[in-house]
C-alpha positions in Angstrom: -52.1 -60.9 -30.9 -48.5 -61.8 -31.7 -45.8 -59.2 -32.1 -46.7 -56.8 -29.3 -43.4 -57.2 -27.5 -39.8 -56.8 -28.8 -39.2 -60.6 -28.3 -42.0 -61.5 -30.7 -40.5 -60.6 -34.1 -41.3 -63.5 -36.5 -43.2 -61.6 -39.2 -44.7 -64.8 -40.8 -46.1 -65.8 -37.4 -47.5 -62.3 -36.9 -49.3 -62.5 -40.2 -50.6 -66.0 -39.5 -51.8 -65.2 -35.9 -53.0 -61.7 -36.3 -54.3 -61.5 -39.9 -55.3 -65.1 -40.7 -56.5 -65.6 -37.2 -58.8 -62.6 -37.6 -60.1 -63.8 -41.0 -60.8 -67.3 -39.6 -62.7 -65.7 -36.7 -64.8 -63.5 -39.0 -65.5 -66.4 -41.3 -66.8 -68.4 -38.3 -68.8 -65.5 -37.0 -70.3 -64.9 -40.5 -72.1 -68.2 -40.3 -73.9 -67.3 -37.0 -77.2 -65.5 -36.7 -76.7 -64.8 -33.0 -73.7 -62.5 -33.1 -74.8 -59.2 -31.4 -71.5 -57.3 -31.6 -67.9 -57.9 -32.5 -65.3 -55.9 -30.6 -62.0 -55.8 -32.5 -59.0 -54.9 -30.3 -56.6 -52.8 -32.3 -53.5 -50.7 -31.7 -52.9 -47.0 -31.6 -49.4 -47.9 -33.0 -51.1 -48.0 -36.4 -51.5 -44.2 -36.5 -49.2 -41.9 -38.4 -46.6 -40.3 -36.1 -47.6 -36.8 -35.0 -47.1 -34.5 -32.1 -50.7 -33.8 -31.3 -53.2 -36.3 -29.8 -54.5 -38.9 -32.1 -58.2 -38.8 -33.3 -60.2 -41.8 -34.5 -60.4 -40.1 -37.9 -56.6 -39.8 -38.3 -55.1 -41.8 -41.1 -53.3 -45.1 -40.4 -49.6 -45.2 -41.3 -48.1 -48.3 -39.5 -44.3 -48.3 -39.2 -43.7 -51.8 -37.7 -44.6 -55.3 -38.8 -47.0 -55.6 -35.8 -48.7 -52.3 -36.5 -49.1 -53.4 -40.2 -50.9 -56.5 -39.0 -53.1 -54.5 -36.6 -54.1 -52.1 -39.4 -54.8 -55.1 -41.7 -57.0 -56.6 -39.1 -59.0 -53.4 -39.0 -59.4 -53.4 -42.8 -60.6 -57.0 -42.8 -63.1 -56.1 -40.0 -64.4 -53.2 -42.0 -64.7 -55.5 -45.1 -66.7 -58.1 -43.1 -68.8 -55.4 -41.6 -69.8 -54.2 -45.0 -69.9 -57.4 -47.0 -71.7 -59.5 -44.3 -73.4 -56.8 -42.3 -71.5 -57.8 -39.2 -71.8 -55.5 -36.1 -68.2 -54.5 -35.7 -66.7 -51.9 -33.3 -62.9 -51.2 -33.4 -61.1 -50.3 -30.2 -57.6 -48.8 -30.6 -55.7 -48.9 -27.3 -52.7 -47.0 -26.4 -50.0 -48.3 -24.0 -51.8 -50.7 -21.7 -50.2 -51.6 -18.4 -51.1 -53.6 -15.3 -50.8 -57.0 -13.7 -49.5 -59.8 -15.9 -48.3 -57.3 -18.5 -45.3 -58.3 -20.6 -42.2 -57.7 -18.5 -40.2 -56.4 -21.4 -42.6 -53.5 -22.1 -41.9 -50.1 -20.5 -43.9 -50.3 -17.3 -42.9 -53.9 -16.5 -39.2 -53.2 -17.3 -39.4 -50.0 -15.2 -40.9 -51.8 -12.2 -38.2 -54.5 -12.5 -35.4 -51.9 -12.7 -36.8 -50.1 -9.6 -37.0 -53.4 -7.6 -33.5 -54.5 -8.7 -32.2 -50.9 -8.3 -30.6 -51.1 -11.7 -30.7 -48.6 -14.6 -33.3 -49.1 -17.3 -32.4 -49.0 -21.0 -34.5 -46.6 -23.0 -35.0 -46.1 -26.7 -35.7 -42.4 -26.2 -36.6 -40.6 -23.0 -38.4 -37.9 -25.1 -41.0 -40.3 -26.6 -44.5 -39.4 -25.6 -46.8 -42.2 -24.4 -50.4 -42.3 -23.4 -50.6 -45.0 -20.7 -53.9 -46.7 -19.7 -54.5 -49.2 -17.0 -55.7 -52.6 -18.1 -58.9 -52.4 -16.0 -59.8 -49.2 -17.7 -59.4 -50.9 -21.1 -61.7 -53.7 -20.0 -64.3 -51.2 -18.9 -64.1 -49.5 -22.3 -64.6 -52.9 -24.0 -67.6 -53.6 -21.8 -69.1 -50.2 -22.7 -68.5 -50.9 -26.4 -70.2 -54.3 -26.1 -73.3 -52.8 -24.5 -73.8 -49.3 -25.9 -76.5 -49.2 -28.5 -76.1 -48.1 -32.1 -72.3 -47.9 -32.3 -71.7 -50.5 -34.9 -69.0 -49.4 -37.4 -67.4 -46.9 -35.0 -63.8 -46.7 -34.0 -62.8 -45.7 -30.5 -59.4 -44.7 -29.1 -58.7 -46.1 -25.6 -56.3 -44.0 -23.6 -56.0 -41.7 -20.7 -56.0 -38.7 -23.0 -52.7 -37.4 -21.5 -49.3 -37.9 -22.9 -46.1 -38.2 -20.8 -42.5 -38.5 -21.9 -40.8 -41.7 -20.9 -38.5 -39.5 -18.8 -41.5 -38.1 -17.0 -42.9 -41.6 -16.4 -39.6 -42.8 -14.9 -39.2 -39.7 -12.8 -42.8 -40.2 -11.4 -42.1 -43.9 -10.6 -38.8 -43.0 -8.9 -40.6 -40.3 -6.9 -43.4 -42.6 -5.7 -41.0 -45.5 -5.0 -38.2 -43.4 -3.4 -35.7 -45.4 -5.5 -33.4 -43.7 -8.0 -32.2 -45.7 -11.0 
């Protein structure tokens, strides 16, 4: 995917990588008889904004160029699943963090701020996020790849708990003993 981080903002490249890349992949897979399951990584950013937890049945209402491309990938996946009988499962992940994560995203920026003992710049401390560790996302993908009879399903991947950015920062400061 391209456009996940704030430094990746070329919309034409987003469309080429995310949408056309997905179409090219599905076109290649449509020629194979051995494809057992296609797991499409998607983003919870495509959901409409609301204050309650998101459900897989909630409507999509993307508000950024990246989330538009993510939603478009899903629509093409559904098209290929129907038109070519491809075994697609869509996995919408919430804020994934862990080793090798983009340093400009919240958790990476927060860790850098703590290490450097410098304040962190926030968009809004009241924003609520559902954070999930990358290994848990990988485990969910493995389950989606091996669970029988789930073709055509959509699954949210998250912790199921929302925390404000202010709460996440307070917890990190408490654990590290560093105030920023």
